[in-house]
Every structure is written in structure tokens, then in C-alpha cells.
N, C-alpha and C positions, 0 to 999 in steps of 0.2 A: 182682421176682426177687431171691432171697437173695444177699447178698454172699458172695463166695468167701473162705474163710480160707486164707491162704498157708502157715500153719504146719501141719506134719504131726507125727504121733506116730511113734515108732520102729516100730510095727507096720505103718505105711503105706509104709515105705521099700522100694524095689526092690532087686534083688540087688546091683547095682553100688554103690548107696548104702550097703547093709549091709556090703559089703566095706570101705568107708571107715570106717564107724562102728566096726566090730569089729576094725580093724587095731590092733595093739599100741600102747599109749601110750609104749612104750619106744623108739620110732623115729619120727623126723619124717616128715611126709607132705606131698606136693604134689598137689593135686587140681585137674584142669582139666575144665571142663564148659561146654557152651553156655548161652546165655541161657535161663533157665527150667528148668534141669536139677536145681535143688534145692541149689545150692552153699551159699546163705545159711542155709537150713534145716539142712543138715548141719553147718555151722559151729556153730550153736546147740546141736544135739543132741550134737555132739562135746564141747562145753563141759559139757553136762549129764553126759555120761559121765565126764569128768575130775573134775568136782565130786563125783560119787557115789563114784568109786573112789580118787581121790587128794587130794581136798580143794579148798580155795578159792584155792590159789596159782596162778592163771592170769589172763591178760589177753586181752581180745578187742578187736582193733583194726580199724577200717575207715578209708577215706580221707576220706569226706565227712561233714559234720555231719548232712545230711538222712538218709543211710543209718543213721547212728548212732542217730538218734531213732526211725526206722522199726523197726530191729532190736530196740531196747530193749522194744518192745511184745511181741515174741516171747519175749524174755528173761523177762518176767514170767509168760507162759503156762507156761514150762517150769520155773519156780521157780529160776532161776539167781540166785546171790547177787551176782555181779559185773556191772557195767554195761559196755556197749560203749563204747569210747573212740575218738574220731576222731583221726587220726594227728597233726595239728598240736598238739593238746592233749597227747597222749602225749609228743611230742618236746620241745615248747617250754615247756609249763606244768608237766609232771610230771617232766621231766628223764630221759626214756627209762628208766623203772623196769624192773628185771628181774622175772621170774616163772619158776616151774618150767616152765610151758607157756604158749606164746603162739599165739593163733589169729588169723589175718588173713583177712578177706574182701576180694575185689576186689584181689588181690595184683598184678594186671597194671598197676595205676595207680602203682606205686612204682618209683623209680629204683634203680640198683644200690647206691648208698650207703645209701638208706633200707632196702633189703632186708638189707644187711649189719648195720645197726643193730638190726633186729628179730631177726635170727638170733643176734646177740651177746647180746640181752636174754633169750633163752630159755635158762634154766639147764639145762633137761633137753631138751625138744623143742618144735618148732613145727609148726603145721598151717596150710598155705596153701591158699586156694581162689581160683580165678581163671579168666579166659577171655581169651585174647589177642585174639580178635575184638572184644572190647569195650574195648580199650586206646585211650582217647580223648585222651591227653595227649602223643601223639607230636608232635614239633616244638616242644613246650613244655618237656618234660623227657625225659631218656634212660631211658624205661621199659624193662622187661626182659620178653621173651616168657615165658610161664609155663613152657614146656618148656626154657628156658635157665637157670632159677634154679639147677639142680643144679651149674652150673659154680662156684658160690661154696662148694661143700661138698666134703668128702672123698668118695672113691669109696664108694658103698653107704651113705652117711650118711642117706639118706632113701628113702622108697618113693613111687612115683608112681601115681596113679589117674586114670582117665578116666570121665566121666559122659556117656552118649550120649542118654539119653531126655529129651525135653522135655515138661514137664507144664504149662507156662504158655501157650505160644502156640497159638491155634487154627490148624489146618492151613492154612486160606486165608491167614492172616497170614504163616505160615512160608513159604509159596510166594512171597508178595509180597516179603518182605524179603531173599530170596536174591539179588535184583537190586540190593540196597542195600549189603549187608555186604561187608567186606574180610577176607581170611584165614579164610573160613568152611570148615568141613569139607564133604565131598561130601554133597549133600542126599539124605536118605533119609526118605521119608514115614512109614515104619513106626516111626520113633523119636518121633513126635509123638503124645502120649497124650490131649491135651485133647479133650473131646467137643463143645466149642464149634465152630460152623461158619459164623459170620458173616463175610462177605467184607469186606475193607477198603474204605473209601470215599474216593475222591480227588475232591474237589469244587472247582470253580472259582467264584470270587466276583469281583464288580466292585471290591471294596475290602476293606481290613482290617476296617473297621467292620462290613461285612456278614458277614464271617467270624465276628466276635465275637457279633453278634446271633444268628447261626445257632447258635452254641454254646449260648447261653442258651436258645433255643427247644428244642433237642434235650435239654438237661438237664431242663428243666421238663416237656416232653411225655412223657418216658420215666421221670421220677422217679429220675434217676440219683443215686447216693449214694456212689460210689467213683470219682472223676474226677481225672485228671491232665491239666493243660493245659500243654504243654511247648513252649518257644520256644528259638530258637537262641542268643540273646544275653542277657546280664544286663539291659541297659537295657530290653529288650522285656518283661521280667517286670513292671516298674513300669507301663509303658504299658498292657499288656494287663490287669493286675489293676485298675488305676484305672478303665479303661473298663468292665470287667465289673461292678465295684462300682457304677458310675453306672447300669448297667442293672438293678441290684437283686439281684445275686448276691453272696453273702457268701463271697468267696474267701479262702483263706490263701495266703501267698507267701513265697518265699525270695529276697530281693533284696540284693545287695551294692553299696553306694555306694562306688566306688573313690576318689572325691574327698573324701568325708567319712564315715569309718567309722561315726560316730554316727548317720548317716541310714540305715544298713543295717537291713533288716527281716527277721526270720525268725519267722513266725507259724504255721509248720507244726505241726499237731497231728493225728496219724494216728488218733486215736480219734474224730474228728468226721466227719460226712458232707460237710463243705464241700469244694468243688473246690480242688485244690492247683495253684498256678502256680509254675513254676520253669524253669530252663534244662535242656537236654538233659543237661549234665554233672551237675547236681545230682540228676537223676532216676536216676542209675546205681544199680542194685541194687534199685530200688523196683518195685512192682507195683500196677496199677490195673485195675479192670474195664473202664473206658472211657478211652481216651487220645485227646485232641484235639491236633493239631499245626497251629496256625494259622501264617500268615506263612512257610510253607515256601519256601525259595529254592534256587538252584542249589547242589548239593553235588558239585563237579566234581573234587575231589581226595580221596585216601584219608583225609586229616586232617579233611575235612568230612563224608565219608560215614559214618565210624565213629560219630560222635555221633548222626547221624540214625538209623542202625541201632539204636543203644542206645535212643533215644527210642521208635522204633516197636515195639521188643520189650518195652516195659513193660506192654503190654496183655495181659489174659487173656480178654477178650471182644470189645470193639469198638475199631476204629481208624478215626479220621477225619483225613484229610490235607487241608489247606486251602491254597489258593494264589490269587493274582491274576496276571493276565498270562499268559505262556506257561508250559506245563507244565515245571516245573523238572527239571534233570538231577540224578540219573539216573532219575527217575520216567518220563521219556520213553522209556526203554528197556524198560519193563515191559509185557508183553502186556496189552492192555485186557481180556482174558478173566479176568484175575486180580483185578480190582477193579470196583467200581461207582462211578458218577459222580453219583448222586443221594442225597439224604438218606434217602428212602424208596424201596422197590422200586416200580417203575412197573408198573401192572396194565393189560394190553392190553384195550381195549374189544372186546367181541364183538358 
């Protein structure tokens, strides 16, 4: 099956997306949209419009290194001259440089001081894209809901837009994750445009080792080439990737060694077909055809459910949720009619 290309051309944008693209460059914009609504694509195409009409004096900022690398592939497709920059680099290595225009993706991950710094750095205007439902640093930092960013600005200093259509999530996955997410809009099936119809699979295993062996079998049996293997915690990235490599899978990973920075590894290369192993947090903003979530455990608070929601919404085709022991919370609240519990569909004997 052909790999989906997440990048769109201007001619493929819907009416709401075109409103954002065609909005004047002489006024700042704040764009809020659900997971899969095309925010990142719009950020790139908006940069292309700025480059064409106003030149190269713009910056494109994201919060994570992984998203920075992922988005730079799209930058090349559109012929953008400027690289995406991850925020820590922009702030600490580059000294918060100014530009006429500043574009930020995943703005919901920034706190008030960081947002003020970015606004200050935009000599003319800024363009922010985000989704409050994917704000996964609550409790760690004082992030700002997207619809509250306007409080830092003079009245009528920016224009707000909303994106309602979802082009990434298959409808069965969308139904499933409604029971996981926090601060979600009212569910409307008509806003989901993907033609994929594979139901999520929630599968119980006797052990983590069996979960990982199953992942290897599924990848090989289906010749999967666009795979994200997402885990809750950083230490599990190393554990899972080491075991998968021992099983003969050439995975790439993003792992931070908090005790010794020099032991950290970031081998992600989004131009290869190798499976990518990373945390839920690192996967923010990314897309994979198939997402595996091994080692899923209880997510019994909003601070735990939001990262799980982010991880589940990275798929544009297949979602495998794997666990051992009792069915974790809040998966135990989801009607069993919304997911399958086997790797393959069972065929009844006649």
C-alpha cells in the first residue's frame, strides 16, 4: 500500500484553510484546529506565501526537535529557504532573533513568557497554530490555551481562525479517541474526511516481550514502512528499541539520557522506512501510517490522558494499543464495539 504524503498543495486546501492562507500578512493570526486538521501544513504554506510576497525575513519555530526535523522535509518540498527551528535553539543558542514574520506550530506548548518573547520577536506580525486539546505540558509549565493568547495583545491586534475538518484520523479511530481526550470539541462525524476505515485494535499480552514480538510480526507480515512505536516514558524508548533491535528490526529512536547528556541518542530520519521509537511527547505534531502503543498503562488524570490522546492521534491508518494485566483506564470506559481485540479479523467457521 502506497505511503500517504502528509504535505498538501495550495489547490488541495479546503475553504477554512484557504481563509487562513489568504488572510492579509499585515495582521497577526491565531489558528486553532483539532489533531489532523492541517495546521502544520498550513504553517508551511503560509511561510511559502510570505517568502513569495515579502521575502525571506521570517522564522518558523516549533517546540520539539523531532517535529523540527519532520517539518523540514516538507520545507524542502515547498522550496522554502529557511529552516524550521526548535524553540530551545531559537532562545538559547540564537538569542531570540527578530524577524519581520514569525510562524509557530504547536503554540499550545508554550508558556506565557515564551509567547511574549515570540510576539516581541515579530517585528511585523506572527502566525500561531495550535490545539489546546493537545497541550501536554500542563503541570510541568504554565501553558496558555490557544483561545487565551489574545490577552497578551491590544484589542483587534490579531485575527482568529478555526479549523474543523480532520484529514488524518480514520473515523473509527476518531470515535475511539473521544473517550481518551480532554477539552475536545463536540464530536461530529461529518468533519472526518479520511477514507480509511480500519478499526483500532486493543490487544492483551502476557508480557511486554510478547507485545514487542507481536509488533515485529505485524510489521514484517504487512511490509509496513511508515511506523511509529510510541511509549509513555523516556527510559522505555531505550528498552523498547534495544529489544526490537535484538529481534532484528532496524529502528530509529529519540532517547534523552538525563544523567549523561552525551549518552542521549537521536537517530530519527524521516526519509527512511525504518520504524521510529519515541515518547508520546516527542511524537507531538508527527504522523505515521501505523502507530503501535506498547506498554500502555493507566492514564487516570487529565495530565496523563492528554499525552495518550496525542499518541493515538498520530495515525492515519492503523492503531494498535497493547497492554498486559487489566485493561488500563480510560480504555476500560470505551465501548467494546469501537475496537477489535485480535491482530487479525476472526473468520467464523461455517
